[in-house]
N, C-alpha and C positions, 0 to 999 in steps of 0.2 A: 501493499500500501505507498508507503514513502516513497518506495523510487517509480512508483504511479508519478506521486504529489511533485516529486523533484523531477521528473520528464515535463510533465503539465505546466512546470513555475520557469526551465527552460524555454520552451516551445510560447510561452505567452513572450516571454523578455527578447529571443528573436524576433518574434511575429512585428511586435512593437519596434526594436530598430531596425528592420527591414522595412515599413512603413516609417519613417524621418531620414533612412540612408538610401540612397538612389545607385548609388556605386557598388560595382558586384565585379567581382577576381578575373581579371581577363575577360571582359567581357568591356565593351564602348559603354559612355552611357550616355542617352539622349539629350539635345537639350531643355525639350517638353519635359524629359523626367527630374531636370535639374531646377528643380524651383525655390530655392532658397534665396532669396535676394540679400545684399550685402550695399549698403549705400553710405558711402564714409567721405569725409570730407577729400581735396586733393593733397595728392604729398605734403606740398609745401605748402595747403594751408594748413595741414594736421600738423607739418612741424614746428609750424608755429605756435599754435596752439597750446604743444607739448612746451616750447618756450616761454612762452608767455605765462603760462601756469605755474614754470620753475622760474621763474625771473620776478614774478608777484608773491614770490616765497622765498627769494633771493638767498635772506637771510637766513633761515632753519636749514635750506639745503647746501648753502654753503659750511656751514657749521657739520651737517653730516659730514658733508669731503674730506672738512678735516680732521675730523676725528676717526673716519678711514685713513688718509693719510699718517697720520701720528699712530694708531696702534699699527698699519704696515709697514712703515719706518721704525717702532722700536719692535716688533718681532718677525719680521721679513728680513726686514735692510729695503734699500735702494740700489738702482741698477751703478755699475759698477763704473768710475772714474777714470779708472786706472784701465778699465776693457776700452774704455770712449777716444780717451786719448791715444792711446796706442795702435790702434781703428784709425784717426786722423793721421794722427803720422806716417801711418803706413799707406795712406791712399795719398798723401803728400811727394811721398819718396817714389811711390810708382806709379802716379797716376801721368804723367809724362807730359807731353800737347794734346792728349784725347782731354784731360780735367784740368788744361790751366785758364787763366781767364776770367772774366765774371762768370761765363755761362760753364766753365770748370769746376769752382765754387760750390753755384747751385747745382752742379750735377754730386762733388763729393756730400754735399750738405743730403742730397738727395738720397742717397747708398749709407750715409749714417742714420735717413729716417726711416726706411725700409728695415736695418740694422735692430733697429730700437722697439719697431712694431714688430719684426716677429721675435724679439725676446734674446737678439744675441751679445742685447748689451746686458743682459741680467746673467749672475752666479746658479749655479747650480743648487736647488733649495735641499737642504734636507728633509726628510720627513716629518720632522717636526713643524716647520716654517710650513711646507704645505698645506698640512693640518689647519695650520695659525690663519695661512694666506684662505680656504675655502671655511671657514669659521668668518673672519671677518668679512666675507665677499655676503657670507649670507646672513649677518649681523646687518648690513647696511642696505641689502635689497630689500628684508625684512620689514627694519625704518621707512625709509623707502615709501615702503606699499602700504604702512599703517599709518604715516604723514599725511599722505596723498587722500586714503581714505576720506579718513579723517577732517582734511581741510575742505574736499569737495563734498561733503558732510555740512560746511557749516561749522565746526568747531575749532575753538582756539586750542591750538596742541604747541607745547613745545619740545626741544629738542631730548630733554629728560624724558620728560612720558614715554615718545619712539623708542626711546633707548632704553624702557625700563619695562615698557609694556607693549612690545612687539617680538619679544621673542618663545611667547609661548609656541606656536606651530613652527619652530628650530626645528624639533625632529623629523616628522612630516613632512616639511620644507626639503629636507637633506633625504629622506627616501623619494619624494620628487624627483629633485639634483642628481639621485644616481642615476633614474632611468634616462636622464637625457645626457651623464656621460654614456650609460652604454650604446645611446642612441649615436653618437658621438666614432663607434668604433670603424664605422664604416669610412667614412674619413680618415679616419687615420690610418686605415688601410692603404688606406689611396697616401698619403704624406711620406708612410714607410715605402709604397712600391716607387715613387716620386724619386729618396735618396737612393732607394737600391738599382735606381735604374738608371742616373744620374752617372756613378758609381762606374755600371757597366758600359757607359755610352751608349744606353739602347734611345736617348733622348737626342740621339744627333740626324733621324730623320727615317722615311722611308716607312713602308706598314709598321712593322713594331710601333714606333714610335705615335703614327694615328690610333693602333689597337690600346694604345696605353691612354693615351689620352682619352680617350671614349671611352675604357672602363674607370680610367679615374675619377670623372665628369659624372658620370655614373652612380660611381659609391659617394660621392660629395652629394648631389642632389635625391638620392636615397637617405642619409643623415641631416638635411636642411627639409628636406618630410616631414617625417619623422616629428622633428622637433617643434615644428608648429606647434601641433597642440598644444605641445609639452610648458611651452612658454607660459602658455596660459595655463596649464595647470600650478605653473607655481605662482600664478596670482589666486587662485582658488582656494588652493588649499591653507591659504591664508582666512578665508574664512574661520568664524567659532563654529565648533565641533566638527569641522573637515576631515573627511582620511584621507590620505594620499591615493588608494586606488581608488574613490568616489571621486576624487578630484580629478583624476587620469580620464575617466570613462566622459564625468561632466563635460570638461576640456576636448575631448575628442567628438562629444555630442553637438561643442559649440565651432567648432569647425570644419563638419561637416558639410559639400558644398560650394565650401567659400574657402581651404586652403590653399589656396596657391593665392589667392587676392590678399590675403591675409601675410602670408610666404612672401609675398613683393614686397610689402610693407615691412619688416623686419629688415630685408637685403636691402631696403632706401636708408634703414638706421644706419644698418652697418655700413653701408656706403657714403653716409653724412658725416662720420667721427671718422673715419678715414681721412675721409675732404679737410674736416674741421682740424685734426690730432695735423695734416698735410699742410694749412696754413699758417699753424702754429709753429707747429714744430721746425719749418726747414729755416726758416726766417731767423728764428732764434737762436739756432744754430750758428747763420752767416755773423750774426751777432757776437754772440761768444767768442769765436774766433778770433773776430779783429778786435774786441775788446783786449784777449788775449794775447797777441801780438803786439799790444799797443803800452801793453799792463803785464809783463810776464807774472809780477807777483801774485797777479791772482789766479795762475793756472792750473793753483790747485783746490779750483771751489767746483766743487760739482752743478754747475747748474744746471747745465740738460740734464742728468740723473734727477736733481727734484723738479723739473718745467716735464717730467714724463711720470712722476708723481703724484704730481696736483691733475694733470691732466686726464690719468689714470681713475684720481678718483671721484671728479668731477665726471667721468663719460659713467661710470659704476650708479653714480645718482641720474645721471640723466635717463641714460639706459632704462633703469627699472623704471621711472616716470613715461620715457615714451611708450614703453609694454602696458604699464596697469591703463593708461587713457588710453591705448588702443581698444586692449581688452575692456574697456568702461563702453564705447565706440561701438566694441560689436554686442554688446547686452542690450543695450540703449536702441539698437537697430532691431532686436529681435523683438522686445518690449513693446517695439512700435508697430511692428508687423503684426503683433495679436491683438 
């Protein structure tokens, strides 16, 4: 009898899921079946809305970024000034005519920027430092979500309240974050394959290179496809009384039929972050090199590592705000549709 009840329950859940999910594996979804609409502001308009929301509460969010930066500097450390100086000297001595003149200096700064973005200036972290990094990032994420949720509800909040009150779902958030790490495995395989292919000369050209880039692209798209709903799950799991797997299921239901649209918004967020970093970091690298060339006494000053730390802190806060506000827009769209 219990087996029969369990079968009926599973059948009801599957029927309910099938009604609102028009997609079937290995079958093309017809346009008439994909009826879930999603009306969002334009890319620039929504980005401006996020900036306006953060800027109107800049005091509390800058304070949160400062807390992140201080905790990271004390417990994890910052990018290595010695590595940065050595790399810059190497570019100066080996650049030759190709990296000479004004455009050559911009080229050197761009190479240093790419190295910084890919973590080439950071020292290898110990296991304890990696744990600290994860905890600090989770705390900043949870605090940003808590602050925004209360600000948009019209409450007056303080950073202290957010830091003390936002940590209750940290275990549930950690479980969802583990799922996010699992979903990154295809992308990690693509990166490992790239390193191996570069070392063996497979990327020199020909059919082998084409097949590699095709496979790497598919793996990367697979990771991004999976992660789209998990970003929303990281927001949903912060709701009171929400369990991790319930949040994952709710997020999956939320993005069904509009996953590509949401994914494009997340890719836009990442692209805007990279562009903003480039606009700030490359001129600062040029300015740092000029100042230290005319005043060698400050060569020891880790200007660029400090700037990278500050930008990293601000990026965590802004990305958290962007994802949360995007989630709110999607939920508001569903409420209006109902």
